[in-house]
N, C-alpha and C positions, 0 to 999 in steps of 0.2 A: 175808395172813401173820398168824399168831396172835401175840398180845402176847408170849408167852414166846419165840417164835422171833425176834420183833423185838428183844427185849432181847439175845438171844445175838448177833444180827447186829451190833448196835451195839457190844457188847463186843469182838467180833472186829475190827471196824474200829478201835476204840481201840487194840488190841494191835498192829495193823498200821501205825499212824501212825509215820513215821520218827522216829528218836531225837531229833533236834533239836527237833521239834515237841512231844514229850512228855517232855522231860527232867525235868519236874516232874509227878508223877502227878495233880495237881489242876488242871492247865491244860486241862481237857476238860469239855465239857458235852454232853448228848445231848437230842434232841428226837424225839418220836413224834407225827406230825401225821396226822390222819384227817379225810377229807372225807366228809360224809354229807348229800347234797342241797345246801342252801345254807349248811350249818353247817360251819365249820372248827374242829376241836378240836386243841389242841396240849398235850402234856405235856413240859415242859422241866425237865431235872434238872441241878442244879449242886452242887458242893461249897460248903458254907456259907462257908468262908474266902475263896472267890473273890468273894464279894459284898460286900466291905468298902466299895466305893464305889457300890454299887447295892443298895437294899433289895429283897428278894424280891417284896414287894408292888408294886414299880414295874416289874418285868420285863415284864409283859404290855403295859403302856402304851408300851413302847419298840419293840414289834413292829408293823410296818405290813404288812397283808395286803390283797391285791387279787385280784379274780377277773376275768380278761379285761380288765384295765385299770381296772376299777371298784373303788373302795375298799370294804373290808368293815369293818363296825363292831364294835368290841369289845363283847361283851354280858355278859361276866363273867369273873372269875378267882378263883383260890383258891390258897393256899399250904399245903403239908403237909410234915412232915419225912419223909425216907427214909433208910434204912440208919443208919449211926452218926452221920455228920456231913454229911448231904446235905439238900437241899431240892428239892421238886418244885413247879413252878408250872403249874397247869392253867388254860388260857385258852380262851375260845370267841369266835368271830367270826361274825356274820351277814352273808352276801354278798347282793347284789341278785339273783343267779341262781346255780345250780350251776356252779362254775368248770370251764371247759375247760382254761384255763391259770391255774395258781395261782402267785402270786408273794409271797414273804415277805422283807421287809427286817428283819434282826435287829439292831435298834438297840442292844441291850444289849452287843453285842460291842465297841462303841466305849468302853465304860466298864470293861471287864474287863482284866486284866493282859496285857501284850504276849505274843504267842505262843499265846494261847488259841484252841483249836479247838472248833468246834461240829459235831457229827455228827448228822445228822437222817435219819429215815426218814419218807418222805411216801407216804401211801396214798390214792389216788384210784381211782374206778371205772375199771378197765381198766389201771391203772398203779400199781406199787409200786416206788419208787426210793429210793436213798440219795444224800444230798448232804452236802458239807462246806462250812463257811463260816468266815471269819476277819474280823477288823476291816477288812482291806484289800479283802475281797470278801464283804460281809455279806449278799448277796442270794442266795436259793435259789429255783429255779423248777422246775415240773413241769407236764406237759401230760397230761390225761386222754385216753386212747384217741387217741394221736397218729395222724394220717394216715400212711399208708405212705410217702408222698412228701414228708412235711413236712420231713425233714432231708436232702433230695436235694442241695441246694447244699453243705451241710456235708460230705457224704461225697465230693462231687466235688472240693472243696478238699483234703480229707484225702488223697485219692489222688494229686493233683498234688504236695502237700507231701511225701508219702512218697518220691516220685521225687527231688525237688529236694534233700531232706535226706539221701538215702541215697547216700553217696559210693561205695559198692560198685556200686550200680545204675548210677550215672552213669559209673563207670569201665568197666563192661561195655558200655554204649551207645557210649562214645567208642572203645573197642576195635573195636566193630562198624563204626563209621564210618571208621576209619583206612584200610581197604582200598579205599575209594572205591565207585563205582557211581553210577547215576543216582538222582535223587531218588525216582523211582517204585520202583526196586528197593529202596532203603533203607526206604521206607514199607512195602513188602511184608514186608521182614525184621523191622521193628519190630512190625508187626501180628501176625506169626507168634508173636513173643515175647508179645504181649498176649493172644492167644487161648490160648496154653499156660498162662500164669500165671493167667488167668481160671478155668481148669478146676481147678487145684490150690488156688487161693484159695477157691473155693466148697466144694471137698471138705474143706479144713481148717477153714473157718469154720463149716460145718455139723457138724463134729466127726466126720466119717466116717473121716478119716485125718489124724492130727496128728503128723508126725515131730518129734522133739525138736530144739530149736535147736542142740544140740551136733552134730547131723548136718546140718541144713540150712545153717547159717552157713558151715562149711568148704566145702560144695558150691557155695555162691554164690561164694566166693573162687576155687574151682577153675574155675568158669565163666569168670572173668576171665582166668585163666592160659590156659585152652583157646583163647579167642578170640585172645589175643595170639600163642600158638604157631601157630595157623592163619594169622595174618597173616604171620608170619616164614617159614613154609613156602611160602606163596604168593609172597612177595617175595624168596625166596632167589636168589642169583646163579647162573647168568645169568638176568636178569629175563625172564620170558615173559608177554606181555600175555594170551595165551590161558589160561595157568595162573591168572592173577589173575581174569580174567572167569569162569572156571569156579568158582573159590572163591566169588566173589560170588553167582553163580547158585544155588549150593547152600547158601549161608550160612543160609537160613531154617531148614534142618534143625537146625543148631547152636543157633540162637536159640530154636527151638521146644522142643528138648530141655532147654535150661537155663532156658527160661521156666517150665517145670514146677517146677523147683527154686525159682526166685525167687518163684513164687506162694505157696509155703509160707512164705517169708520175709515177704511182704506180709500174710499172714493174721494175723500177730501183732498188727498195728494194729487189725484189726477184732475179733478174739477178745477183746482187752482191754476192749472196750466192752460185752461181754456183751449183745448186741442180742436183743430178743424175736424169735421166729421170724417173726412177721408182718412185721417190718421187714427181714429178711435179704435178700430178693430185690431190692428197690429199693436197699438199701444196697450190696450187691455190685455191682449194675449201675453205679450212679453212682460208686462207688469205682474200678471198672475204667476207666470213662470218664475219671476224673481222672488215673489212671496213664497212660492213652494220651495224653491231652492234654499231660501233663508230658513224656512221651517225644517227642512231636511238636515241642514247643517246643525241646527240646534238639537234635533233628535239624535243625529249621529254622534254628537259630543256628549250629550247628557245621558243617553240610554246606557252605554257601557259603564259610565261612572256610577249611575244609580244602581245598576245591576251588581256592581262590585260592592257598593255600600250595603245592599240588602244581604250580601253573604257574610257581613260582619256580625258577630253575635251581639244581640241587643238592639241592632239598628232596625230590624224588621220584626214586627210591624210598628214598634213604638216610634222609631225615627220618622217613618212615613206619616204617622198620625201628627207628630209635632210639625213636620214640614207642611202638611196639608193645612194645619191650623194657622201657620204663619201665612201661607198663601191666601187663605180665607180672610185673615185679619187685614192683609194688604188690600184685597179686593173690597172689603167692607169700608176701609178708610177712603179708597177712591170713590166708592159709591156715595158715601156721605158728602165727601168733598164736591163731587160733581152735582149732586142734588142741590147743594147749597150754593152752587155757582162759583166755587173756589177754583 
């Protein structure tokens, strides 16, 4: 990235910082860090009035740089005025080896006013990333040419968290479980959901088709209503065991269809990360595995509990009807809320 574009990117980030963090125009500093072989060069810019408790000449000494865990030595620094009331500190560090993983602790943040935000652009061979830091989180890190599977564990956890933190996805799964079925049948139903959302998740993350949230989110809510209605139709009086078994046997079609919709919803979590193309395949795979693991945990916990409840007199089928009604009402609430833009 050219220096001019780097400056524009940093300025855009500054504009996008939430209001509470930039209530004062001077509570921001920027950094442009470049790695060339064993040398790390950083240009740090501040508003001069922000440096009341820290001399510009001392800024470089507060920054700790390491390459793959080995400390880099500060080899020189200089201070120059910029713009009307700004100052730029240029510092250089020599590392024992060209860094694969660069780590910088910005000690000057501890001495700057509360709420100060530092926005940095870090440029290493094979990687150009942006990072932000505050006094409470003063460390920035970047890896040059990260391995495709380096973040596999991170995306596995991200997929599972997306299920556990998504109340609408959990409501959909619980609606699916209320009708019953064997554990094997439920695994097949949930896996059909996973296969479907994997397809649309890949399509959306790759940018081939990205429906707007105003379309996707109401459809996710509609899927909850649909599974609740199917439950109520299957459980309508007089109760027919054959009708219930038939609904369970064909339920994978419903979960597959709405899994396509949910996949577009999942894609938002990955698209927000703006992953390089080289990392998309392993990230998609491990994210999907995380989603599947999260779903299986919910099934493993809810299925035995629901099976035990169905054995209690008076719970089946009345309790399942009431529970399905509650799930449908929740889905309807979300549907109306999202259609109205709430």
